FIFITOR-863396 format. One record per residue (C-alpha): residue in three letters; y, z, x. Coordinates in steps of 0.2 Angstrom, whole numbers. Layout:
BEGIN
Ala/Y/Z/X;
...
This chain:
BEGIN
Unk/-434/479/392;
Unk/-419/471/398;
Unk/-410/489/399;
Unk/-426/495/411;
Unk/-422/480/423;
Unk/-404/482/422;
Unk/-403/499/426;
Unk/-417/498/440;
Unk/-406/482/448;
Unk/-392/494/447;
Unk/-399/508/457;
Unk/-405/495/471;
Unk/-385/489/473;
Unk/-382/508/473;
Unk/-394/513/486;
Unk/-388/498/496;
Unk/-371/503/494;
Unk/-371/521/500;
Unk/-383/517/516;
Unk/-373/519/531;
Unk/-387/518/543;
Unk/-374/514/558;
Unk/-371/498/549;
Unk/-353/495/542;
Unk/-355/479/530;
Unk/-352/472/514;
Unk/-365/469/500;
Unk/-366/452/492;
Unk/-359/460/476;
Unk/-342/463/485;
Unk/-342/444/490;
Unk/-341/438/473;
Unk/-325/437/461;
Unk/-320/452/451;
Unk/-324/444/435;
Unk/-340/436/442;
Unk/-346/455/448;
Unk/-341/461/431;
Unk/-350/450/422;
Unk/-368/452/434;
Unk/-366/469/437;
Unk/-358/478/422;
Unk/-360/494/431;
Unk/-350/489/446;
Unk/-333/497/441;
Unk/-320/483/440;
Unk/-305/495/436;
Unk/-304/511/427;
Unk/-312/508/414;
Unk/-333/509/414;
Unk/-338/492/404;
Unk/-355/491/394;
Unk/-368/485/399;
Unk/-373/466/398;
Unk/-390/462/394;
Unk/-393/450/406;
Unk/-406/449/421;
Unk/-399/449/441;
Unk/-399/432/448;
Unk/-394/429/465;
Unk/-380/415/462;
Unk/-361/413/459;
Unk/-351/409/448;
Unk/-347/394/457;
Unk/-358/382/445;
Unk/-371/396/449;
Unk/-377/388/467;
Unk/-387/400/475;
Unk/-377/411/489;
Unk/-378/405/505;
Unk/-386/416/518;
Unk/-373/425/529;
Unk/-374/430/547;
Unk/-370/446/555;
Unk/-360/448/570;
Unk/-357/461/584;
Unk/-343/474/581;
Unk/-336/488/588;
Unk/-344/498/573;
Unk/-359/486/570;
Unk/-363/473/561;
Unk/-352/462/547;
Unk/-353/446/538;
Unk/-345/430/547;
Unk/-333/421/533;
Unk/-338/403/538;
Unk/-335/386/529;
Unk/-320/392/521;
Unk/-314/376/515;
Unk/-331/370/508;
Unk/-329/386/499;
Unk/-311/381/492;
Unk/-316/363/487;
Unk/-331/371/478;
Unk/-319/381/469;
Unk/-308/366/464;
Unk/-322/356/459;
Unk/-328/368/446;
Unk/-339/357/432;
Unk/-329/364/418;
Unk/-311/356/426;
Unk/-322/340/428;
Unk/-327/341/410;
Unk/-310/345/405;
Unk/-300/333/414;
Unk/-311/319/409;
Unk/-309/324/390;
Unk/-291/323/394;
Unk/-290/305/400;
Unk/-305/299/389;
Unk/-293/303/374;
Unk/-277/296/382;
Unk/-286/281/386;
Unk/-294/280/369;
Unk/-274/283/361;
Unk/-267/268/371;
Unk/-282/258/366;
Unk/-280/262/349;
Unk/-260/259/348;
Unk/-265/242/357;
Unk/-276/237/341;
Unk/-265/244/329;
Unk/-249/233/338;
Unk/-262/218/334;
Unk/-266/221/318;
Unk/-252/212/306;
Unk/-239/222/296;
Unk/-245/221/277;
Unk/-233/231/272;
Unk/-223/216/268;
Unk/-234/209/256;
Unk/-234/228/248;
Unk/-221/221/234;
Unk/-235/210/227;
Unk/-245/223/219;
Unk/-235/233/204;
Unk/-231/251/208;
Unk/-240/258/194;
Unk/-255/251/203;
Unk/-251/262/218;
Unk/-249/276/205;
Unk/-265/276/196;
Unk/-274/290/208;
Unk/-259/302/199;
Unk/-260/294/183;
Unk/-279/292/182;
Unk/-292/308/181;
Unk/-305/300/194;
Unk/-316/315/193;
Unk/-317/314/174;
Unk/-323/296/177;
Unk/-333/298/191;
Unk/-343/310/180;
Unk/-344/299/164;
Unk/-352/288/177;
Unk/-374/288/176;
Unk/-381/296/188;
Unk/-390/289/205;
Unk/-405/299/199;
Unk/-405/288/182;
Unk/-403/272/189;
Unk/-418/275/203;
Unk/-429/278/186;
Unk/-425/262/179;
Unk/-431/255/197;
Unk/-450/250/202;
Unk/-462/262/212;
Unk/-457/253/230;
Unk/-470/265/239;
Unk/-483/263/228;
Unk/-481/245/231;
Unk/-479/245/248;
Unk/-495/258/251;
Unk/-506/243/239;
Unk/-500/232/253;
Unk/-505/241/270;
Unk/-523/237/267;
Unk/-519/220/267;
Unk/-505/221/281;
Unk/-513/211/294;
Unk/-517/196/281;
Unk/-499/197/270;
Unk/-489/203/286;
Unk/-476/189/281;
Unk/-475/196/262;
Unk/-475/214/266;
Unk/-459/211/278;
Unk/-451/203/266;
Unk/-456/219/252;
Unk/-447/229/265;
Unk/-433/219/267;
Unk/-432/219/248;
Unk/-430/236/247;
Unk/-419/239/259;
Unk/-407/227/249;
Unk/-411/234/233;
Unk/-406/251/241;
Unk/-390/244/246;
Unk/-386/233/229;
Unk/-390/250/220;
Unk/-376/259/230;
Unk/-364/246/228;
Unk/-366/247/210;
Unk/-370/228/208;
Unk/-371/222/188;
Unk/-385/209/182;
Unk/-402/209/189;
Unk/-410/205/203;
Unk/-426/196/207;
Unk/-438/200/222;
Unk/-451/187/228;
Unk/-466/190/236;
Unk/-475/175/244;
Unk/-492/173/252;
Unk/-496/160/264;
Unk/-515/165/262;
Unk/-515/164/241;
Unk/-511/147/230;
Unk/-502/160/219;
Unk/-486/169/220;
Unk/-481/186/213;
Unk/-462/191/208;
Unk/-455/205/206;
Unk/-439/210/196;
Unk/-425/223/197;
Unk/-418/226/179;
Unk/-404/236/179;
Unk/-395/241/163;
Unk/-383/229/161;
Unk/-375/237/143;
Unk/-371/251/152;
Unk/-361/242/165;
Unk/-353/231/153;
Unk/-348/249/142;
Unk/-340/253/159;
Unk/-330/240/162;
Unk/-323/239/143;
Unk/-322/257/148;
Unk/-310/254/161;
Unk/-298/240/154;
Unk/-296/253/140;
Unk/-291/265/151;
Unk/-280/255/161;
Unk/-272/246/144;
Unk/-271/265/139;
Unk/-260/269/153;
Unk/-252/254/153;
Unk/-244/257/137;
Unk/-241/275/142;
Unk/-229/266/155;
Unk/-222/254/141;
Unk/-217/269/131;
Unk/-210/278/146;
Unk/-201/264/151;
Unk/-193/263/136;
Unk/-188/280/134;
Unk/-181/279/151;
Unk/-170/263/148;
Unk/-164/270/133;
Unk/-158/286/144;
Unk/-149/274/154;
Unk/-140/266/142;
Unk/-134/282/136;
Unk/-129/286/153;
Unk/-121/269/156;
Unk/-112/270/140;
Unk/-105/288/145;
Unk/-100/280/163;
Unk/-92/265/153;
Unk/-81/280/144;
Unk/-74/289/163;
Unk/-86/304/159;
Unk/-93/301/177;
Unk/-84/292/188;
Unk/-98/285/200;
Unk/-104/268/207;
Unk/-117/259/196;
Unk/-131/249/205;
Unk/-126/234/193;
Unk/-109/234/203;
Unk/-120/229/219;
Unk/-126/213/213;
Unk/-108/209/204;
Unk/-100/211/221;
Unk/-114/199/227;
Unk/-112/188/213;
Unk/-94/186/217;
Unk/-96/181/237;
Unk/-109/167/229;
Unk/-95/162/218;
Unk/-81/160/232;
Unk/-95/152/243;
Unk/-98/140/230;
Unk/-79/135/231;
Unk/-78/134/249;
Unk/-74/119/256;
Unk/-85/121/274;
Unk/-76/108/284;
Unk/-81/120/299;
Unk/-99/118/295;
Unk/-100/138/289;
Unk/-117/135/276;
Unk/-119/144/264;
Unk/-137/153/268;
Unk/-136/169/258;
Unk/-151/173/245;
Unk/-152/169/231;
Unk/-168/163/219;
Unk/-170/144/215;
Unk/-181/140/200;
Unk/-187/124/203;
Unk/-201/114/193;
Unk/-206/98/182;
Unk/-197/94/168;
Unk/-204/103/152;
Unk/-216/115/164;
Unk/-207/131/156;
Unk/-192/135/167;
Unk/-180/138/154;
Unk/-192/150/147;
Unk/-197/161/160;
Unk/-179/164/165;
Unk/-177/169/146;
Unk/-191/180/148;
Unk/-184/188/163;
Unk/-166/188/156;
Unk/-174/195/138;
Unk/-163/183/129;
Unk/-164/167/123;
Unk/-147/157/131;
Unk/-152/141/135;
Unk/-150/125/125;
Unk/-168/120/119;
Unk/-175/101/117;
Unk/-191/94/112;
Unk/-195/84/129;
Unk/-180/81/134;
Unk/-168/85/147;
Unk/-157/100/143;
Unk/-154/107/159;
Unk/-140/94/168;
Unk/-131/104/179;
Unk/-137/121/190;
Unk/-134/136/181;
Unk/-131/151/192;
Unk/-136/166/182;
Unk/-133/185/189;
Unk/-146/197/181;
Unk/-137/214/181;
Unk/-141/232/171;
Unk/-128/237/158;
Unk/-127/248/142;
Unk/-126/233/131;
Unk/-134/217/133;
Unk/-122/204/134;
Unk/-117/187/143;
Unk/-101/180/150;
Unk/-95/167/159;
Unk/-85/167/176;
Unk/-70/157/170;
Unk/-69/168/154;
Unk/-67/183/147;
Unk/-78/182/132;
Unk/-92/193/129;
Unk/-108/185/120;
Unk/-117/199/112;
Unk/-135/193/115;
Unk/-143/206/102;
Unk/-133/194/88;
Unk/-139/178/83;
Unk/-122/169/78;
Unk/-120/174/97;
Unk/-134/167/104;
Unk/-129/151/96;
Unk/-112/151/100;
Unk/-118/156/117;
Unk/-130/140/120;
Unk/-116/129/113;
Unk/-105/135/125;
Unk/-119/130/140;
Unk/-122/112/132;
Unk/-104/109/131;
Unk/-101/113/149;
Unk/-114/104/155;
Unk/-110/89/145;
Unk/-94/91/154;
Unk/-97/93/170;
Unk/-106/77/171;
Unk/-96/61/176;
Unk/-97/45/167;
Unk/-111/33/171;
Unk/-120/51/176;
Unk/-137/60/169;
Unk/-134/77/181;
Unk/-120/86/188;
Unk/-121/95/205;
Unk/-105/106/198;
Unk/-113/125/195;
Unk/-111/135/180;
Unk/-109/153/183;
Unk/-117/165/170;
Unk/-119/184/171;
Unk/-129/194/159;
Unk/-130/211/157;
Unk/-140/222/148;
Unk/-153/239/150;
Unk/-167/238/160;
Unk/-163/219/168;
Unk/-168/217/185;
Unk/-155/215/198;
Unk/-155/199/206;
Unk/-146/179/207;
Unk/-155/166/199;
Unk/-150/149/199;
Unk/-159/135/187;
Unk/-160/117/192;
Unk/-164/102/182;
Unk/-180/98/180;
Unk/-190/87/193;
Unk/-192/70/185;
Unk/-205/55/190;
Unk/-196/41/179;
Unk/-178/36/175;
Unk/-182/33/156;
Unk/-167/23/146;
Unk/-152/31/142;
Unk/-154/37/161;
Unk/-142/32/177;
Unk/-152/24/187;
Unk/-150/37/203;
Unk/-155/53/190;
Unk/-172/54/200;
Unk/-165/54/217;
Unk/-150/65/212;
Unk/-161/79/207;
Unk/-170/79/222;
Unk/-157/78/233;
Unk/-149/94/222;
Unk/-165/104/222;
Unk/-168/100/241;
Unk/-149/107/245;
Unk/-153/123/236;
Unk/-171/124/244;
Unk/-165/120/263;
Unk/-156/139/262;
Unk/-169/146/275;
Unk/-165/162/265;
Unk/-168/157/245;
Unk/-183/162/235;
Unk/-191/148/229;
Unk/-197/151/211;
Unk/-210/137/210;
Unk/-213/134/191;
Unk/-228/124/186;
Unk/-237/119/170;
Unk/-254/126/167;
Unk/-257/115/151;
Unk/-258/101/160;
Unk/-267/92/176;
Unk/-263/99/193;
Unk/-263/81/199;
Unk/-248/77/190;
Unk/-238/90/198;
Unk/-220/84/207;
Unk/-213/99/211;
Unk/-228/107/222;
Unk/-226/94/235;
Unk/-207/97/236;
Unk/-207/114/238;
Unk/-223/112/252;
Unk/-209/102/259;
Unk/-195/114/259;
Unk/-207/128/263;
Unk/-224/123/271;
Unk/-227/141/278;
Unk/-226/147/260;
Unk/-216/163/266;
Unk/-203/163/253;
Unk/-210/155/240;
Unk/-217/164/223;
Unk/-229/151/212;
Unk/-229/156/193;
Unk/-244/145/180;
Unk/-235/145/163;
Unk/-243/140/148;
Unk/-259/149/152;
Unk/-264/152/133;
Unk/-267/134/132;
Unk/-274/130/148;
Unk/-286/143/145;
Unk/-290/133/129;
Unk/-291/115/136;
Unk/-298/118/153;
Unk/-315/117/154;
Unk/-318/125/171;
Unk/-309/142/172;
Unk/-312/144/189;
Unk/-299/128/190;
Unk/-286/142/186;
Unk/-292/153/197;
Unk/-291/142/210;
Unk/-273/138/205;
Unk/-269/161/206;
Unk/-277/159/222;
Unk/-266/147/232;
Unk/-284/136/233;
Unk/-278/121/224;
Unk/-261/116/226;
Unk/-256/110/245;
Unk/-244/123/246;
Unk/-242/142/251;
Unk/-235/155/243;
Unk/-231/174/245;
Unk/-237/177/227;
Unk/-245/171/214;
Unk/-240/173/193;
Unk/-248/169/177;
Unk/-237/169/163;
Unk/-236/166/144;
Unk/-218/162/138;
Unk/-224/160/118;
Unk/-233/148/106;
Unk/-220/134/107;
Unk/-209/137/95;
Unk/-189/138/98;
Unk/-187/151/84;
Unk/-195/165/93;
Unk/-190/181/98;
Unk/-192/188/115;
Unk/-199/204/107;
Unk/-214/192/100;
Unk/-215/183/114;
Unk/-219/198/124;
Unk/-231/206/112;
Unk/-241/189/109;
Unk/-241/187/128;
Unk/-249/207/130;
Unk/-261/203/116;
Unk/-265/188/125;
Unk/-269/195/141;
Unk/-279/210/133;
Unk/-291/198/127;
Unk/-290/184/139;
Unk/-307/181/148;
Unk/-299/177/163;
Unk/-293/196/164;
Unk/-310/203/158;
Unk/-321/191/173;
Unk/-308/197/184;
Unk/-302/179/187;
Unk/-286/186/186;
Unk/-279/202/194;
Unk/-269/215/182;
Unk/-252/213/192;
Unk/-253/194/192;
Unk/-249/193/176;
Unk/-235/193/162;
Unk/-217/189/166;
Unk/-212/209/168;
Unk/-223/209/185;
Unk/-215/192/190;
Unk/-198/199/188;
Unk/-200/214/197;
Unk/-209/207/210;
Unk/-196/191/213;
Unk/-181/207/212;
Unk/-191/214/226;
Unk/-191/201/236;
Unk/-173/195/234;
Unk/-166/210/239;
Unk/-178/213/253;
Unk/-171/196/259;
Unk/-154/203/255;
Unk/-155/217/265;
Unk/-164/206/280;
Unk/-150/190/280;
Unk/-134/198/274;
Unk/-127/207/291;
Unk/-132/191/299;
Unk/-122/180/288;
Unk/-108/192/288;
Unk/-107/188/308;
Unk/-108/170/304;
Unk/-92/172/294;
Unk/-83/184/307;
Unk/-85/170/320;
Unk/-78/156/309;
Unk/-64/168/305;
Unk/-60/170/323;
Unk/-61/151/326;
Unk/-49/148/312;
Unk/-39/160/315;
Unk/-36/152/335;
Unk/-34/135/329;
Unk/-19/142/318;
Unk/-11/151/332;
Unk/-11/135/344;
Unk/-5/119/332;
Unk/7/132/318;
Unk/13/145/330;
Unk/29/149/321;
Unk/21/148/302;
Unk/14/159/290;
Unk/-5/156/284;
Unk/-3/151/265;
Unk/-13/144/257;
Unk/-15/130/244;
Unk/-10/143/230;
Unk/5/152/240;
Unk/10/137/245;
Unk/12/130/227;
Unk/21/146/220;
Unk/33/142/234;
Unk/37/125/230;
Unk/36/129/211;
Unk/52/143/217;
Unk/61/129/225;
Unk/58/116/211;
Unk/64/130/198;
Unk/79/133/210;
Unk/84/117/210;
Unk/82/114/192;
Unk/94/127/191;
Unk/106/120/202;
Unk/110/108/189;
Unk/119/120/178;
Unk/130/124/195;
Unk/137/104/193;
Unk/155/105/190;
Unk/160/94/175;
Unk/171/85/183;
Unk/159/77/194;
Unk/149/75/178;
Unk/161/68/166;
Unk/166/54/181;
Unk/148/49/183;
Unk/146/46/164;
Unk/161/38/163;
Unk/159/26/176;
Unk/138/24/174;
Unk/144/21/155;
Unk/159/6/159;
Unk/147/-3/171;
Unk/133/-5/155;
Unk/146/-9/142;
Unk/160/-19/151;
Unk/150/-36/150;
Unk/147/-35/134;
Unk/167/-29/129;
Unk/174/-43/140;
Unk/161/-58/134;
Unk/161/-52/116;
Unk/176/-42/111;
Unk/190/-47/124;
Unk/186/-65/128;
Unk/182/-73/109;
Unk/198/-61/103;
Unk/210/-68/117;
Unk/207/-85/110;
Unk/215/-82/93;
Unk/232/-88/92;
Unk/242/-72/86;
Unk/242/-52/86;
Unk/236/-48/70;
Unk/221/-60/71;
Unk/217/-53/86;
Unk/216/-36/82;
Unk/206/-40/66;
Unk/194/-48/78;
Unk/194/-34/88;
Unk/192/-19/77;
Unk/177/-29/68;
Unk/169/-32/84;
Unk/171/-13/89;
Unk/164/-9/71;
Unk/150/-18/74;
Unk/147/-13/91;
Unk/148/7/89;
Unk/135/5/73;
Unk/122/-5/83;
Unk/123/-2/102;
Unk/138/9/109;
Unk/128/28/104;
Unk/110/22/111;
Unk/119/14/127;
Unk/128/31/130;
Unk/112/41/126;
Unk/102/31/139;
Unk/117/32/152;
Unk/115/51/151;
Unk/95/52/152;
Unk/97/41/168;
Unk/112/51/175;
Unk/102/67/173;
Unk/87/60/179;
Unk/97/54/196;
Unk/106/72/199;
Unk/88/79/195;
Unk/81/68/207;
Unk/94/70/220;
Unk/91/88/221;
Unk/73/86/221;
Unk/73/75/236;
Unk/87/81/247;
Unk/82/86/263;
Unk/89/103/267;
Unk/91/103/286;
Unk/79/112/297;
Unk/73/121/281;
Unk/66/106/273;
Unk/46/106/272;
Unk/40/88/269;
Unk/24/95/261;
Unk/31/100/247;
Unk/36/80/244;
Unk/21/74/235;
Unk/23/88/224;
Unk/42/86/219;
Unk/39/69/215;
Unk/25/72/203;
Unk/34/86/195;
Unk/49/74/194;
Unk/38/61/185;
Unk/29/71/174;
Unk/45/80/167;
Unk/55/65/164;
Unk/39/58/157;
Unk/39/71/143;
Unk/59/76/141;
Unk/66/68/125;
Unk/83/66/122;
Unk/89/77/105;
Unk/90/63/91;
Unk/102/70/82;
Unk/115/67/97;
Unk/118/48/93;
Unk/123/53/75;
Unk/136/65/80;
Unk/141/53/97;
Unk/142/38/85;
Unk/155/46/73;
Unk/164/53/89;
Unk/164/35/96;
Unk/170/27/81;
Unk/188/38/77;
Unk/191/37/96;
Unk/190/17/96;
Unk/199/17/79;
Unk/215/27/87;
Unk/229/16/94;
Unk/243/27/96;
Unk/248/29/115;
Unk/257/45/117;
Unk/266/42/133;
Unk/271/31/148;
Unk/256/39/161;
Unk/244/32/146;
Unk/252/16/146;
Unk/251/13/166;
Unk/233/21/166;
Unk/227/8/152;
Unk/234/-5/163;
Unk/227/0/179;
Unk/211/1/169;
Unk/213/-19/163;
Unk/219/-25/179;
Unk/203/-17/190;
Unk/193/-23/176;
Unk/200/-42/175;
Unk/200/-41/195;
Unk/184/-38/198;
Unk/177/-51/184;
Unk/189/-63/191;
Unk/180/-60/208;
Unk/163/-63/201;
Unk/170/-78/194;
Unk/176/-85/210;
Unk/159/-81/221;
Unk/149/-92/206;
Unk/161/-105/210;
Unk/160/-105/227;
Unk/141/-104/225;
Unk/143/-122/213;
Unk/154/-132/224;
Unk/152/-125/242;
Unk/160/-118/255;
Unk/178/-124/258;
Unk/186/-133/273;
Unk/188/-119/284;
Unk/171/-111/282;
Unk/164/-128/287;
Unk/173/-129/302;
Unk/172/-111/307;
Unk/155/-108/299;
Unk/149/-125/303;
Unk/141/-129/287;
Unk/140/-143/276;
Unk/140/-146/257;
Unk/124/-152/248;
Unk/124/-167/236;
Unk/126/-158/221;
Unk/139/-146/226;
Unk/148/-162/232;
Unk/146/-169/213;
Unk/151/-151/206;
Unk/166/-151/218;
Unk/172/-166/211;
Unk/169/-161/194;
Unk/180/-144/200;
Unk/195/-153/204;
Unk/195/-166/189;
Unk/195/-151/177;
Unk/208/-142/188;
Unk/220/-158/184;
Unk/217/-156/166;
Unk/222/-138/164;
Unk/236/-139/175;
Unk/242/-154/162;
Unk/238/-142/147;
Unk/240/-124/151;
Unk/239/-120/135;
Unk/218/-129/132;
Unk/206/-117/122;
Unk/190/-112/131;
Unk/180/-127/125;
Unk/182/-143/128;
Unk/183/-158/116;
Unk/168/-171/117;
Unk/180/-186/123;
Unk/187/-174/135;
Unk/171/-174/141;
Unk/168/-191/142;
Unk/185/-195/150;
Unk/181/-183/164;
Unk/164/-195/167;
Unk/171/-208/166;
Unk/184/-204/178;
Unk/171/-199/191;
Unk/161/-214/187;
Unk/175/-223/193;
Unk/174/-214/210;
Unk/157/-216/210;
Unk/152/-200/206;
Unk/138/-200/192;
Unk/140/-183/182;
Unk/129/-177/166;
Unk/139/-169/153;
Unk/129/-153/153;
Unk/136/-151/171;
Unk/154/-154/167;
Unk/152/-142/153;
Unk/146/-128/163;
Unk/157/-132/176;
Unk/172/-130/164;
Unk/166/-115/158;
Unk/171/-105/177;
Unk/185/-115/179;
Unk/192/-109/164;
Unk/188/-91/164;
Unk/194/-93/182;
Unk/211/-99/174;
Unk/209/-86/159;
Unk/209/-71/170;
Unk/223/-75/182;
Unk/233/-78/166;
Unk/229/-61/160;
Unk/232/-52/176;
Unk/248/-62/175;
Unk/253/-54/157;
Unk/246/-36/163;
Unk/262/-36/175;
Unk/272/-43/160;
Unk/267/-29/152;
Unk/270/-16/163;
Unk/288/-13/157;
Unk/282/-16/137;
Unk/280/2/132;
Unk/296/2/127;
Unk/293/-11/115;
Unk/276/-4/110;
Unk/283/9/103;
Unk/294/-1/92;
Unk/280/-11/88;
Unk/285/-26/98;
Unk/299/-29/86;
Unk/312/-41/89;
Unk/302/-47/106;
Unk/292/-60/111;
Unk/281/-49/122;
Unk/265/-44/114;
Unk/250/-32/122;
Unk/238/-30/111;
Unk/226/-32/126;
Unk/232/-16/132;
Unk/230/-7/118;
Unk/213/-14/116;
Unk/209/-7/135;
Unk/217/10/131;
Unk/206/13/117;
Unk/191/7/127;
Unk/196/20/140;
Unk/199/35/128;
Unk/182/31/123;
Unk/173/31/138;
Unk/182/48/141;
Unk/178/57/127;
Unk/161/53/126;
Unk/159/56/145;
Unk/165/72/139;
Unk/153/74/123;
Unk/137/69/134;
Unk/142/81/149;
Unk/142/97/135;
Unk/125/92/127;
Unk/119/91/146;
Unk/125/106/152;
Unk/122/115/136;
Unk/108/108/131;
Unk/98/96/140;
Unk/97/104/158;
Unk/88/118/148;
Unk/77/110/140;
Unk/75/100/155;
Unk/71/116/166;
Unk/60/122/152;
Unk/48/105/152;
Unk/50/108/172;
Unk/40/125/169;
Unk/28/118/158;
Unk/24/104/171;
Unk/21/118/185;
Unk/12/129/174;
Unk/-1/114/170;
Unk/-2/109/189;
Unk/-4/130/192;
Unk/-20/128/179;
Unk/-28/110/187;
Unk/-34/113/205;
Unk/-39/95/206;
Unk/-21/91/205;
Unk/-16/105/215;
Unk/-28/98/228;
Unk/-23/81/227;
Unk/-3/84/228;
Unk/-4/98/241;
Unk/-14/92/255;
Unk/-16/89/276;
Unk/-23/98/290;
Unk/-11/112/288;
Unk/-15/116/270;
Unk/-35/113/272;
Unk/-34/125/287;
Unk/-24/138/278;
Unk/-36/138/262;
Unk/-52/138/273;
Unk/-45/154/282;
Unk/-40/164/268;
Unk/-59/158/259;
Unk/-67/164/275;
Unk/-58/181/276;
Unk/-60/184/257;
Unk/-79/180/259;
Unk/-81/191/275;
Unk/-72/206/266;
Unk/-83/204/251;
Unk/-97/204/261;
Unk/-93/221/272;
Unk/-90/228/257;
Unk/-106/223/251;
Unk/-115/228/266;
Unk/-108/245/266;
Unk/-111/248/247;
Unk/-129/240/252;
Unk/-132/255/266;
Unk/-124/268/254;
Unk/-137/263/239;
Unk/-150/263/254;
């Protein structure tokens, strides 16, 4: 039928096209588009090839939205009529405004608008990737580890569950007749049916009751939904068993991975593979923190590098949590008493062996051996006690400990003293405030991760640390909350919902990134880490808190806690380390500019470098002692020794011997007194003189300024080295014995070999007597006052006592003039005579004053007589050689001074040899020991090398070192990333 109609239409069209009734015109089909003609008139040849006929009817519509064609007008032309083409603009617009183009453009514009709106909504949504670390990795991999299809097949079918439900359709039909009277109840039943279907789809356990009420009747009818509770419980248990099964598989794989990594690390230690390990990254970061702890922040450069700060109430289990993370019981323990007395920085890193070592020690403690664990705990306890100052309970000094082992999570933790509420007996009064200040100082770091430890076995209202943490981090952007002793909490707490409220962050007035519940043992200090892990796993497997979904699987066990803390720590490190590096770079520029402006011609030497420079200078000065000439040593020693012993020689040896009547008695007295002096005093005096001389020369070299090259910054250090060296140095004890023999032999010799020695002895005696005479005249002048020349020239007078002494002096001088051979002492009758003579002139004198004045008057007279005798003995060497035979001249006093002079020369020579050969070297050795002790004592160096220049150079060195290490760490961090 369709073909017949199409053929008829084509015949008509051909007849119209072929007719030439004198009219030249185009058919309607010729006005159509080529494609349109081919569609509507398949027999119209559009190309060389004939198209097959289409099964469509002929319609007088164009392709322009299937609108009817407009009627055309026939115009008179030369050969007849033809169509007139008018309204071309409308036809063009109609082509452009086709519906398909409009639809397509609307679809494109609507899609772009929808995409833009979606992007806006997406930007408004919070970024949940930051909290992805809270969920352990194995949760995200459950779809790969668990066969969900097998699990779904194990579930009961929806048809089986539907059979257990009542037939709600029949119930609805029974109520259809009573719809007018029971419309409220009927509506309720409909709602209950919809709710039951929803609950069935959601799979809600338990029983659901449906109640239909009838306002017109007194009795109510109840409808209950009975569910298969046993099946749901079995499904939950099956799910838990499946989770535990895959958890054990993960643990087994992790254990195998741990062993394999241990083998790889051991091979790397032997040098088989030359590659950087991950542990080097945390070691680099820990070194930066150690340098920062020693850095003196004089330029307001604060340490904002991330670290995990562990805070909690006392006995809350902080140390136990750290030990579980470190997988070793490394901290000292006590029952109820404060054990953490100073901050302990623990750097966890991965290594082939489970060992621990301190920053300032090379000893490694094997954490797999109980002996090394006990030694490590003892060492930490000793360090804590030594760091605590007298009168204090806690210390701010940080103990740095590094723990390495296979499978350890890389991070840096700082264990702080537990927060207390009451200061007990035996503690310092400021202990509570000191602990609060230490905790705040660490938590004020905006990049520090706060690990808040809360004891779950005590009432939440007794918590102190939660308020402190909420003050430091009110938004909880860097806080991780840990509830310890959950096993005790489950037993003691009557309402398990309280534990759920704590883990959900609804009970404490603080916010946190994550909440964790852990078990750190049964309270027995002898438990091993493995036994605690087994106990923790067993507890959470059987815990009702986990079965009833009060706790989630990723919120329990210390293993999940360590993973979360490590991820959060490294995330904070990556976000903040570059900013800290830029801050230290700016600080370095400021310090370098300050140095250039203040010390443009000096090298930047820090305290250690300055100490080395001062050390070299001091050692050079000690060595220069050996360059002192022997003549200089002997002159100084001889002069100093005579100054020390001259008084004893004159007063106790020479003057008593000179009072004798003959030469034999003089020589006997001299020999006896010299022997006594040599045995008891002289060697000791000589050694003291030598030691003091060495000190003076050493001090002279140490304090002598060397022109423009002298640096006064070393003066304090040199003075301290000199004092400490002198304090430590002791003269050789055997030196006195050998020196005593030498001195005794020198004093026994009386033979003067030549006239030159004789003249030298006379000169030595004259100088000694003249100095004594000068001292005596000065004493007399002080006693009697100035003479008449000074009184007239300087306009001074005498006191009453001086007048009395002057009168006494005059009277005693008359006595000496009368008897030049008078003895050295006045007789009592002579004292009485002088006193009476003075009283006759109106001068009252005390007998003691007369004796004191006589001692000085006679001393002057004796010294003058001895000087005159020296002049007489200048030509007595000839008589000396003949032993003063047939001569009235006796010069035994010259021989005495020659013996003393020779003893002084020999003693000086002996001491000089001992100084240059032994004592100077021993002194140099002592100086080196003192310098080595000072080099190891940083406090001593800080105290001795002070000043703005030293501090500036020290800060500049530390800032450079920190910046360089931070840049190296950042580069390694990028390589690892």
